[in-house]
C-alpha positions as CSV (number, residue, x, y, z in Angstrom):
1,M,116.2,111.9,82.0
2,G,114.2,111.5,85.2
3,L,110.7,112.5,85.9
4,F,111.6,115.6,87.8
5,S,114.9,116.5,86.3
6,W,113.9,119.6,84.5
7,P,115.9,122.5,85.8
8,R,115.5,123.0,89.6
9,Q,117.3,126.3,89.5
10,K,114.3,128.0,87.8
11,K,112.9,130.7,90.0
12,I,109.2,130.7,90.5
13,P,107.8,133.9,89.0
14,K,106.4,136.3,91.6
15,T,103.8,137.9,89.4
16,R,101.6,136.9,86.5
17,R,103.6,139.3,84.2
18,Q,106.7,137.3,84.7
19,I,105.0,134.1,83.6
20,A,105.4,133.0,80.0
21,P,101.8,132.0,79.2
22,Y,101.0,128.4,78.6
23,A,98.2,129.2,76.2
24,P,96.1,132.3,75.4
25,S,93.1,130.5,76.9
26,D,94.6,129.8,80.3
27,P,91.9,130.7,82.9
28,P,93.0,133.4,85.4
29,G,94.5,131.8,88.5
30,M,95.2,128.4,86.9
31,S,98.7,128.1,88.3
32,D,97.5,128.9,91.8
33,A,94.6,126.4,91.4
34,L,97.1,123.7,90.4
35,I,99.2,124.4,93.5
36,E,96.1,124.5,95.7
37,I,94.8,121.2,94.3
38,A,98.2,119.6,95.2
39,K,97.8,121.0,98.8
40,Q,94.3,119.6,99.0
41,V,95.5,116.2,97.9
42,G,98.0,116.5,100.8
43,C,101.3,117.4,99.2
44,Q,103.9,118.8,101.6
45,D,106.6,121.5,101.1
46,A,109.2,119.7,98.9
47,L,106.6,118.4,96.5
48,L,104.7,121.7,96.5
49,D,107.9,123.3,95.2
50,T,107.9,120.8,92.3
51,V,104.2,121.5,91.6
52,S,104.9,125.3,91.7
53,R,107.7,125.0,89.2
54,F,105.4,122.9,87.0
55,A,102.5,125.3,87.3
56,Y,104.5,128.3,86.3
57,D,106.5,126.5,83.5
58,I,104.0,124.1,81.9
59,P,105.8,124.2,78.5
60,G,109.1,123.4,80.2
61,F,107.6,120.4,82.0
62,Y,106.0,119.2,78.8
63,G,109.3,119.5,77.1
64,T,111.1,117.2,79.6
65,H,108.1,114.8,79.8
66,T,107.0,114.7,76.2
67,E,107.0,110.9,76.0
68,W,104.8,110.5,79.0
69,F,102.2,113.0,77.5
70,Q,102.4,111.5,74.0
71,E,101.7,108.0,75.4
72,R,98.4,109.5,76.6
73,G,97.8,111.1,73.2
74,L,98.5,114.6,74.4
75,E,100.3,117.0,72.1
76,R,102.0,120.3,73.3
77,S,98.9,122.4,72.5
78,D,96.4,120.2,74.2
79,P,94.5,122.2,76.9
80,R,94.5,119.2,79.2
81,I,98.3,119.4,79.7
82,P,98.0,121.2,83.1
83,W,95.6,118.6,84.4
84,F,97.6,115.6,83.3
85,G,100.9,117.2,84.3
86,L,99.6,117.5,87.8
87,I,98.5,113.9,87.8
88,C,101.9,112.9,86.5
89,I,103.6,114.6,89.5
90,L,101.1,113.3,92.1
91,E,101.2,109.7,90.8
92,A,105.0,109.6,90.7
93,N,105.1,110.7,94.4
94,G,102.4,108.4,95.7
95,Y,99.6,110.8,96.2
96,V,97.2,109.4,93.6
97,C,97.0,106.0,91.8
98,E,95.6,105.2,88.4
99,R,93.5,102.0,88.4
100,D,91.5,100.4,85.6
101,W,87.7,100.2,86.2
102,K,87.9,96.4,86.5
103,D,91.0,96.3,88.6
104,E,92.0,93.2,90.5
105,L,91.1,93.4,94.2
106,E,94.7,92.7,95.3
107,D,96.1,95.5,93.1
108,F,93.4,98.0,94.2
109,V,94.1,97.3,97.9
110,Y,97.8,97.5,97.4
111,F,97.9,100.8,95.4
112,L,95.2,102.7,97.3
113,G,96.4,101.4,100.7
114,N,99.9,102.6,100.0
115,L,99.1,106.1,99.0
116,Q,100.8,108.8,101.1
117,N,97.6,110.1,102.5
118,T,95.8,106.8,103.0
119,K,98.6,106.2,105.5
120,A,98.8,109.7,106.8
121,Y,95.1,109.8,107.6
122,G,95.2,106.4,109.3
123,L,92.8,104.9,106.7
124,T,92.6,101.1,106.3
125,V,92.0,99.3,103.1
126,D,91.3,95.7,104.3
127,P,90.8,93.1,101.5
128,A,88.4,91.2,103.8
129,W,85.8,94.0,103.3
130,F,85.5,93.4,99.6
131,R,84.2,90.8,97.2
132,P,87.0,89.8,94.8
133,E,84.6,89.8,91.8
134,G,83.5,93.4,92.6
135,D,84.7,96.5,90.9
136,I,86.2,99.9,91.9
137,V,82.8,101.6,92.4
138,E,81.6,98.8,94.7
139,W,84.9,98.8,96.7
140,C,84.8,102.6,97.0
141,T,81.2,102.5,98.2
142,I,82.3,100.1,101.0
143,L,85.3,102.4,101.9
144,R,82.9,105.4,102.0
145,K,81.0,103.6,104.8
146,K,84.2,102.3,106.6
147,W,86.1,105.6,106.4
148,G,83.5,107.9,107.9
149,R,84.4,111.4,106.8
150,Y,86.8,110.3,104.1
151,V,85.9,109.3,100.5
152,V,87.8,108.0,97.5
153,A,87.9,110.9,95.1
154,A,89.1,110.7,91.5
155,F,90.5,113.0,88.8
156,D,88.3,112.7,85.7
157,I,90.6,111.7,82.8
158,N,87.9,110.8,80.4
159,S,88.9,107.2,80.3
160,D,87.8,103.8,81.8
161,S,90.5,104.3,84.5
162,Y,90.3,106.1,87.8
163,V,93.0,108.4,89.2
164,L,92.2,107.8,92.9
165,F,93.1,109.6,96.2
166,P,91.5,109.8,99.7
167,C,89.7,113.1,100.4
168,H,87.9,114.4,103.4
169,V,84.3,115.1,102.5
170,D,84.5,118.7,103.9
171,F,87.4,119.5,101.4
172,F,85.8,117.9,98.3
173,P,83.7,120.9,97.3
174,R,86.9,123.1,97.2
175,V,88.8,120.4,95.2
176,E,85.9,120.3,92.8
177,M,85.8,124.1,92.3
178,L,89.6,124.2,91.8
179,G,89.3,121.5,89.2
180,R,86.9,123.6,87.2
181,I,89.4,126.5,87.2
182,V,92.0,124.2,85.6
183,G,89.5,122.8,83.2
184,G,89.2,119.4,84.8
185,M,86.7,117.6,87.0
186,F,86.7,115.6,90.2
187,A,84.2,113.0,91.3
188,I,83.6,111.0,94.5
189,V,83.8,107.3,93.5
190,G,81.1,105.0,94.9
191,R,77.5,105.2,95.8
192,G,75.8,106.5,98.8
């Protein structure tokens, strides 16, 4: 079964009453916040439809992606399912990339440089700018200087990995606020 093969014919509920709740502790507006995060990360219409179906049917998404979640140690009742489900969708579609804290420079340049919005925003990730023995924090600090009003932001996944994406500095406070609604956190990677 493919990553996005759960039923496409599902209608997106129009009101909160039509939604089967994910968990009693869902914060108000969580589904809308997930969709808005996807917009802020740069998703377009077709992918926003996928994110909407996910946001309004988190148990259904979990059911068709159980193996992916369980590889991360997340069981059906884990409150982090919405956060990681969104990451799953964004990573599969090239909007974010997960990198180890001590990534190889060549891999960092390749994966960050090939994200949808790195290209769409006209951002360059030139390997000549970096020391090969550096790390992600150092490299993102350099990108912060080179990219002007863009930074490398990350979904916090409570791990030694980073889930990276380019973000305009003016949009970061909104992304950060939306993350709190979903129960997650964002950070700008790098110093300065």
